[in-house]
ROROVEX-392882 format. One line per field, with one value per residue (C-alpha): residue number from 0; residue in three letters; x, y, z. Coordinates in steps of 0.5 Angstrom, whole numbers, plus 500, padded with zeros to 3 digits. Layout:
// ROROVEX-392882
nr = (NUM, ...)
rest = (ALA, ...)
c1 = (X, ...)
c2 = (Y, ...)
c3 = (Z, ...)
//
This chain:
// ROROVEX-392882
nr = (0, 1, 2, 3, 4, 5, 6, 7, 8, 9, 10, 11, 12, 13, 14, 15, 16, 17, 18, 19, 20, 21, 22, 23, 24, 25, 26, 27, 28, 29, 30, 31, 32, 33, 34, 35, 36, 37, 38, 39, 40, 41, 42, 43, 44, 45, 46, 47, 48, 49, 50, 51, 52, 53, 54, 55, 56, 57, 58, 59, 60, 61, 62, 63, 64, 65, 66, 67, 68, 69, 70, 71, 72, 73, 74, 75, 76, 77, 78, 79, 80, 81, 82, 83, 84, 85, 86, 87, 88, 89, 90, 91, 92, 93, 94, 95, 96, 97, 98, 99, 100, 101, 102, 103, 104, 105, 106, 107, 108, 109, 110, 111, 112, 113, 114, 115, 116, 117, 118, 119, 120, 121, 122, 123, 124, 125, 126, 127, 128, 129, 130, 131, 132, 133, 134, 135, 136, 137, 138, 139, 140, 141, 142, 143, 144, 145, 146, 147, 148, 149, 150, 151, 152, 153, 154, 155, 156, 157, 158, 159, 160, 161, 162, 163, 164, 165, 166, 167, 168, 169, 170, 171, 172, 173, 174, 175, 176, 177, 178, 179, 180, 181, 182, 183, 184, 185, 186, 187, 188, 189, 190, 191, 192, 193, 194, 195, 196, 197, 198, 199, 200, 201, 202, 203, 204, 205, 206, 207, 208, 209, 210, 211, 212, 213, 214, 215, 216, 217, 218, 219, 220, 221, 222, 223, 224, 225, 226, 227, 228, 229, 230, 231, 232, 233, 234, 235, 236, 237, 238, 239, 240, 241, 242, 243, 244, 245, 246, 247, 248, 249, 250, 251, 252, 253, 254, 255, 256, 257, 258, 259, 260, 261, 262, 263, 264, 265, 266, 267, 268, 269, 270, 271, 272, 273, 274, 275, 276, 277, 278, 279, 280, 281, 282, 283, 284, 285, 286, 287, 288, 289, 290, 291, 292, 293, 294, 295, 296, 297, 298, 299, 300, 301, 302, 303, 304, 305, 306, 307, 308, 309, 310, 311, 312, 313, 314, 315, 316, 317, 318, 319, 320, 321, 322, 323, 324, 325, 326, 327, 328, 329, 330, 331, 332, 333, 334, 335, 336, 337, 338, 339, 340, 341, 342, 343, 344, 345, 346, 347, 348, 349, 350, 351, 352, 353, 354, 355, 356, 357, 358, 359, 360, 361, 362, 363, 364, 365, 366, 367, 368, 369, 370, 371, 372, 373, 374, 375, 376, 377, 378, 379, 380, 381, 382, 383, 384, 385, 386, 387, 388, 389, 390, 391, 392, 393, 394, 395, 396, 397, 398, 399, 400, 401, 402, 403, 404, 405, 406, 407, 408, 409, 410, 411, 412, 413, 414, 415, 416, 417, 418, 419, 420, 421, 422, 423, 424, 425, 426, 427, 428, 429, 430, 431, 432, 433, 434, 435, 436, 437, 438, 439, 440, 441, 442, 443, 444, 445, 446, 447, 448, 449, 450, 451, 452, 453, 454, 455, 456, 457, 458, 459, 460, 461, 462, 463, 464, 465, 466)
rest = (MET, ALA, LEU, ARG, ARG, TRP, ASP, ALA, TYR, SER, ASP, ALA, MET, ALA, MET, GLY, LYS, ARG, THR, GLN, GLY, GLU, ARG, GLN, SER, GLU, LEU, TRP, ILE, ALA, THR, SER, GLU, ILE, VAL, GLN, THR, PRO, GLY, HIS, VAL, PHE, TYR, ASP, ARG, LEU, ASN, GLU, LEU, LEU, ARG, ARG, HIS, GLY, PHE, ASP, ALA, CYS, VAL, GLU, HIS, LEU, CYS, ARG, ARG, TYR, TYR, PRO, GLY, HIS, ARG, GLY, ARG, PRO, SER, ILE, ALA, PRO, GLY, VAL, TYR, PHE, ARG, MET, LEU, LEU, VAL, GLY, PHE, PHE, GLU, GLY, LEU, ASP, SER, GLU, ARG, GLY, ILE, ALA, TRP, ARG, VAL, ALA, ASP, SER, LEU, SER, LEU, ARG, LYS, PHE, ILE, GLY, TYR, ASP, LEU, ASN, GLU, THR, THR, PRO, ASP, HIS, SER, THR, ILE, SER, ARG, THR, ARG, ARG, LEU, PHE, TRP, LEU, SER, THR, HIS, ARG, ALA, VAL, PHE, ALA, TRP, VAL, LEU, ARG, LEU, LEU, ALA, LYS, GLU, GLY, LEU, LEU, VAL, GLY, LYS, THR, VAL, ALA, ILE, ASP, ALA, SER, THR, LEU, GLU, ALA, ASN, ALA, ALA, MET, ARG, SER, ILE, VAL, ARG, ARG, ASP, SER, GLY, LEU, GLY, TYR, GLU, ALA, TYR, VAL, ARG, GLN, LEU, ALA, ALA, ALA, GLU, GLY, ILE, GLU, GLN, ALA, THR, PRO, GLU, GLN, LEU, ALA, ARG, PHE, ASP, ARG, LYS, ARG, LYS, LYS, ARG, THR, SER, ASN, GLU, ASP, TRP, ARG, HIS, PRO, HIS, ASP, PRO, ASP, ALA, ARG, VAL, ALA, LYS, MET, LYS, ASP, GLY, ARG, THR, HIS, MET, ALA, HIS, LYS, VAL, GLU, HIS, ALA, VAL, ASP, THR, GLU, THR, GLY, ALA, ILE, VAL, ALA, MET, THR, LEU, GLN, PRO, ALA, ASP, LEU, GLY, ASP, THR, THR, THR, VAL, GLN, ALA, THR, LEU, PRO, GLU, ALA, GLN, ARG, GLN, VAL, LYS, MET, ALA, THR, GLY, ALA, ASP, LEU, ALA, GLU, ALA, VAL, LEU, ASP, LYS, GLY, TYR, HIS, SER, ASP, GLU, MET, LEU, LYS, VAL, ALA, ALA, ASP, ARG, GLY, VAL, ARG, THR, TYR, THR, ALA, GLU, PRO, GLU, ARG, GLY, ARG, ARG, ARG, TRP, GLN, GLY, ARG, SER, LYS, GLU, ALA, GLU, GLN, LYS, ARG, LEU, TYR, GLY, ASN, ARG, ARG, ARG, ILE, ARG, GLY, ARG, ARG, GLY, ARG, ALA, LEU, GLN, ARG, ARG, ARG, ALA, GLU, VAL, GLY, GLU, ARG, SER, PHE, ALA, HIS, MET, TYR, GLU, THR, GLY, GLY, MET, ARG, ARG, THR, HIS, LEU, ARG, GLY, HIS, ARG, ASN, ILE, LEU, LYS, ARG, LEU, VAL, VAL, HIS, GLY, ALA, GLY, PHE, ASN, LEU, SER, ILE, ALA, ILE, ARG, ARG, THR, LEU, GLY, THR, GLY, LYS, PRO, ARG, GLN, LEU, GLN, ARG, ALA, ALA, GLY, ALA, ALA, LEU, ARG, LEU, PHE, PHE, ALA, MET, ILE, ALA, GLN, PHE, GLY, ASP, HIS, ILE, ARG, ARG, ASP, TRP, ALA, ILE, MET, GLY, SER, ARG, TRP, PRO, ARG, PHE, PRO, ALA, TRP, ARG, ALA, PRO, ALA, LEU, ARG, GLY, THR, HIS, ALA)
c1 = (751, 756, 752, 749, 757, 759, 752, 754, 760, 757, 758, 766, 772, 775, 782, 787, 792, 799, 800, 805, 812, 813, 808, 810, 809, 807, 811, 809, 806, 805, 808, 801, 799, 804, 801, 802, 804, 803, 811, 810, 805, 810, 816, 813, 811, 818, 821, 816, 818, 826, 824, 821, 826, 832, 835, 839, 842, 844, 848, 851, 854, 856, 860, 863, 870, 870, 870, 875, 871, 868, 874, 873, 867, 860, 859, 852, 849, 850, 842, 842, 847, 844, 837, 840, 842, 836, 833, 837, 833, 826, 827, 831, 837, 843, 848, 850, 849, 842, 840, 843, 839, 833, 833, 834, 828, 823, 819, 818, 825, 827, 822, 825, 832, 830, 832, 828, 826, 831, 837, 842, 841, 848, 852, 854, 861, 859, 856, 862, 867, 862, 862, 869, 870, 865, 868, 864, 863, 859, 855, 854, 852, 846, 844, 844, 840, 835, 835, 834, 828, 825, 825, 822, 816, 815, 818, 824, 824, 831, 830, 830, 834, 834, 841, 841, 846, 846, 851, 852, 855, 861, 863, 869, 869, 871, 875, 879, 882, 889, 894, 896, 903, 905, 900, 898, 891, 887, 888, 896, 895, 892, 897, 902, 899, 898, 905, 907, 903, 907, 902, 906, 903, 896, 890, 884, 880, 886, 886, 879, 879, 884, 881, 874, 878, 882, 880, 880, 878, 877, 880, 880, 887, 890, 886, 884, 881, 887, 882, 877, 881, 875, 871, 871, 869, 862, 856, 850, 843, 841, 847, 851, 859, 861, 866, 861, 861, 857, 852, 849, 843, 841, 833, 828, 823, 818, 818, 822, 827, 835, 839, 846, 849, 856, 859, 865, 868, 864, 868, 867, 862, 856, 859, 865, 861, 856, 862, 862, 855, 852, 857, 855, 847, 848, 852, 846, 841, 844, 845, 838, 834, 838, 837, 841, 840, 837, 836, 838, 835, 839, 838, 842, 848, 850, 850, 857, 860, 864, 858, 854, 860, 861, 853, 853, 859, 856, 849, 845, 840, 840, 835, 839, 836, 840, 842, 842, 849, 848, 849, 854, 859, 861, 867, 871, 869, 872, 865, 860, 859, 859, 854, 850, 850, 848, 842, 839, 839, 836, 831, 829, 828, 824, 819, 813, 816, 822, 818, 815, 821, 824, 818, 819, 826, 825, 819, 823, 830, 828, 823, 829, 833, 828, 827, 834, 837, 831, 827, 832, 837, 843, 844, 849, 854, 857, 863, 869, 872, 868, 868, 866, 860, 858, 857, 852, 849, 848, 844, 840, 839, 837, 832, 829, 828, 825, 820, 817, 816, 812, 808, 805, 802, 802, 800, 806, 813, 815, 812, 811, 807, 803, 801, 800, 795, 791, 791, 789, 783, 780, 780, 777, 772, 770, 770, 765, 761, 761, 760, 754, 751, 752, 748, 743, 742, 743, 737, 733, 734, 732, 726, 724, 725, 721, 716, 710, 704, 697, 695, 690, 684, 684, 685, 677, 675, 680, 678, 671, 673, 676, 670)
c2 = (673, 668, 663, 669, 671, 664, 663, 669, 665, 659, 659, 661, 657, 652, 653, 648, 645, 642, 635, 634, 630, 628, 625, 619, 621, 616, 611, 613, 619, 620, 626, 628, 629, 634, 641, 645, 653, 659, 658, 651, 655, 660, 656, 651, 656, 659, 652, 651, 657, 655, 648, 651, 655, 650, 653, 647, 645, 652, 653, 646, 648, 654, 651, 645, 648, 648, 640, 636, 630, 624, 624, 626, 627, 629, 636, 640, 641, 648, 649, 648, 653, 658, 656, 657, 664, 666, 664, 669, 674, 671, 670, 676, 673, 677, 671, 664, 661, 664, 661, 654, 654, 656, 651, 646, 648, 649, 644, 648, 650, 643, 641, 648, 645, 638, 635, 629, 629, 624, 628, 633, 640, 643, 647, 654, 652, 648, 655, 659, 654, 654, 661, 662, 657, 660, 666, 672, 672, 665, 669, 675, 669, 667, 674, 675, 668, 671, 678, 673, 670, 676, 678, 672, 673, 680, 683, 687, 693, 696, 702, 707, 706, 709, 710, 711, 709, 707, 705, 698, 698, 694, 688, 693, 697, 704, 703, 698, 703, 704, 709, 708, 711, 708, 703, 705, 704, 710, 710, 709, 715, 720, 718, 720, 726, 727, 726, 731, 736, 735, 730, 724, 717, 720, 716, 714, 720, 725, 721, 722, 729, 731, 727, 731, 738, 737, 738, 732, 729, 722, 722, 715, 718, 717, 711, 704, 698, 692, 687, 690, 694, 696, 699, 706, 711, 714, 717, 713, 714, 715, 720, 715, 715, 707, 703, 702, 700, 704, 700, 703, 700, 701, 699, 699, 704, 700, 694, 696, 690, 691, 691, 692, 693, 695, 695, 701, 705, 709, 715, 716, 721, 719, 722, 717, 711, 712, 711, 704, 702, 705, 701, 695, 696, 697, 690, 687, 690, 688, 681, 680, 684, 685, 692, 698, 702, 709, 713, 714, 718, 720, 725, 732, 728, 725, 732, 734, 736, 729, 725, 728, 727, 720, 718, 722, 718, 712, 714, 714, 720, 723, 726, 728, 733, 740, 743, 750, 753, 760, 763, 759, 763, 759, 762, 759, 754, 748, 749, 749, 741, 742, 747, 743, 737, 741, 745, 739, 735, 742, 742, 734, 735, 741, 737, 733, 726, 729, 730, 724, 720, 723, 721, 714, 714, 716, 710, 704, 706, 706, 700, 696, 698, 697, 690, 688, 692, 693, 687, 683, 683, 686, 693, 690, 686, 680, 679, 682, 684, 687, 681, 677, 682, 682, 675, 675, 682, 679, 673, 678, 682, 675, 674, 681, 680, 673, 676, 680, 674, 671, 677, 677, 670, 669, 676, 677, 677, 674, 668, 673, 678, 671, 670, 677, 677, 671, 675, 681, 678, 675, 681, 685, 679, 680, 688, 688, 683, 688, 694, 691, 689, 696, 699, 694, 696, 704, 703, 699, 705, 710, 706, 706, 713, 715, 710, 713, 715, 717, 724, 725, 727, 720, 716, 716, 714, 708, 706, 706, 702, 697, 697)
c3 = (442, 441, 437, 432, 431, 429, 425, 421, 419, 418, 410, 411, 408, 413, 415, 413, 417, 416, 418, 423, 420, 412, 408, 404, 397, 392, 389, 381, 379, 371, 368, 365, 373, 375, 376, 370, 372, 367, 366, 362, 357, 356, 355, 351, 346, 346, 345, 339, 336, 337, 334, 328, 326, 327, 333, 336, 329, 328, 335, 334, 328, 330, 336, 333, 333, 340, 341, 338, 337, 342, 347, 354, 358, 354, 356, 356, 349, 346, 346, 353, 355, 351, 353, 360, 359, 356, 362, 366, 362, 362, 370, 371, 374, 374, 376, 373, 380, 380, 373, 375, 382, 378, 373, 378, 382, 377, 373, 367, 366, 366, 361, 357, 357, 356, 362, 366, 373, 374, 371, 374, 371, 369, 375, 375, 374, 367, 365, 367, 363, 357, 357, 357, 352, 347, 343, 343, 336, 337, 342, 337, 331, 336, 337, 329, 328, 333, 328, 322, 326, 327, 320, 317, 322, 319, 326, 324, 319, 320, 316, 322, 328, 335, 339, 346, 352, 359, 364, 368, 375, 374, 379, 382, 388, 389, 395, 391, 386, 385, 382, 375, 376, 383, 384, 391, 394, 396, 403, 402, 397, 402, 408, 403, 402, 409, 411, 406, 409, 416, 419, 421, 423, 422, 426, 422, 424, 422, 416, 414, 417, 412, 406, 407, 407, 401, 394, 390, 384, 382, 375, 370, 368, 375, 378, 375, 378, 379, 378, 372, 368, 363, 369, 369, 375, 372, 375, 375, 372, 380, 381, 385, 383, 381, 377, 371, 364, 358, 354, 347, 344, 337, 337, 331, 331, 328, 332, 338, 337, 338, 332, 335, 342, 344, 351, 351, 357, 361, 361, 353, 350, 346, 340, 341, 342, 337, 332, 334, 335, 328, 323, 328, 327, 319, 319, 323, 319, 312, 315, 317, 312, 306, 306, 308, 314, 312, 318, 325, 331, 337, 343, 344, 347, 340, 336, 334, 327, 327, 328, 323, 318, 320, 319, 312, 310, 311, 308, 314, 315, 322, 326, 332, 337, 337, 344, 345, 343, 340, 333, 329, 325, 318, 315, 309, 304, 308, 313, 307, 308, 315, 315, 310, 314, 320, 317, 314, 320, 324, 318, 319, 327, 326, 322, 323, 322, 326, 332, 332, 331, 337, 341, 339, 340, 348, 348, 345, 347, 355, 354, 352, 358, 362, 360, 360, 366, 371, 370, 366, 372, 369, 371, 376, 372, 376, 371, 369, 362, 356, 352, 358, 360, 352, 352, 357, 354, 347, 349, 354, 347, 344, 349, 349, 341, 342, 347, 341, 337, 343, 345, 338, 339, 347, 348, 353, 353, 359, 364, 370, 365, 363, 370, 372, 366, 368, 375, 371, 367, 373, 377, 371, 371, 378, 377, 372, 376, 382, 377, 374, 381, 383, 377, 378, 386, 383, 378, 383, 388, 383, 381, 388, 390, 383, 383, 379, 384, 383, 384, 390, 385, 382, 388, 390, 383, 384, 390, 388, 382, 386, 391)
//
């Protein structure tokens, strides 16, 4: 029985064994013989796209003001710095330490930033110092350059944008907040309240019991974070309460490209933050395409008389979903203009085009959030201060827009998707072969069960014929 069992697996694969100790590597290895990965193909295409449009010359021209001359130790090239931030988007890395480690460890990323195998890649401290050195306007200029690239490639229309917002978890803990008036921490503040109620020298258990029973509300008007003043107490998308920031995207509904993004305090409402995002979107579209922004599509959280007035004053036609607020009473001539704007927006959103734009808004808006913050790794920030965080975000947005251009030529927008697509193609090929085999076996089974048999009355004649 044992022999038969081993004979059944005689055509199986032999098990490889790891050799003991370290093998002595070859002294000289040609670069053409180095194993290529799917990441090489993706980053080669991306470098080709950047080189064709003159990316390095552009960023060196933008950053020349930060370098006084030929004095001092040479720094990393501006093209290398922005490429490393792009790696953060394409590889889903949230921290600059992770970016530096990944670039040093990957052959394809070394080639992408232009470093040979015998060169030391930039450290995370170099990336952080360069980020602090470059102004936010320089990072915005790189974002605008990528938008112009999309316009040249025919991937940016800029007529209609969808505006939506999301929250990012701040690099600040709730337990570190302090009172704005007295500067007391949370525990010291609760202990002070307990002492006022007659509980002197309360133990930690008594203090926790007192805090659990009292009515409390953590308001941004009363509390702040000492190390990140821009962070605000807010509820995240999953229902948790954290220190957070609010990011707002304006996305082209035709192509899905991000045309503008702003970072604002998380406690501001949508009707307030859109007044900063809409002008930024108009400016970026005008710079990239030369045309004016015509339409804006928003959800019901943005609906207000003030927002409709701001959009109308800027010459933008709105498709804003209207919440259920009951019947309104319009009195006086001062309300005629508001009534006209509101009824015009209501008529547009109830039409066929308005309903189609609302579906498109939900699709492209959530897609940009998913790529930038979920798979892009920026849902939780490792930086503090809106200017610092926005520097990373606008380059992340530039990477998202570059992925649209790469997707048209390569079929995928990220190197991981390229590897997944190759595996999916192989799985599809083998599944088709298996399905074809199943069809053959089923057809043979059907033919075997329905094979034509001669009737009984013709059998003797046939037997006589053969005889």
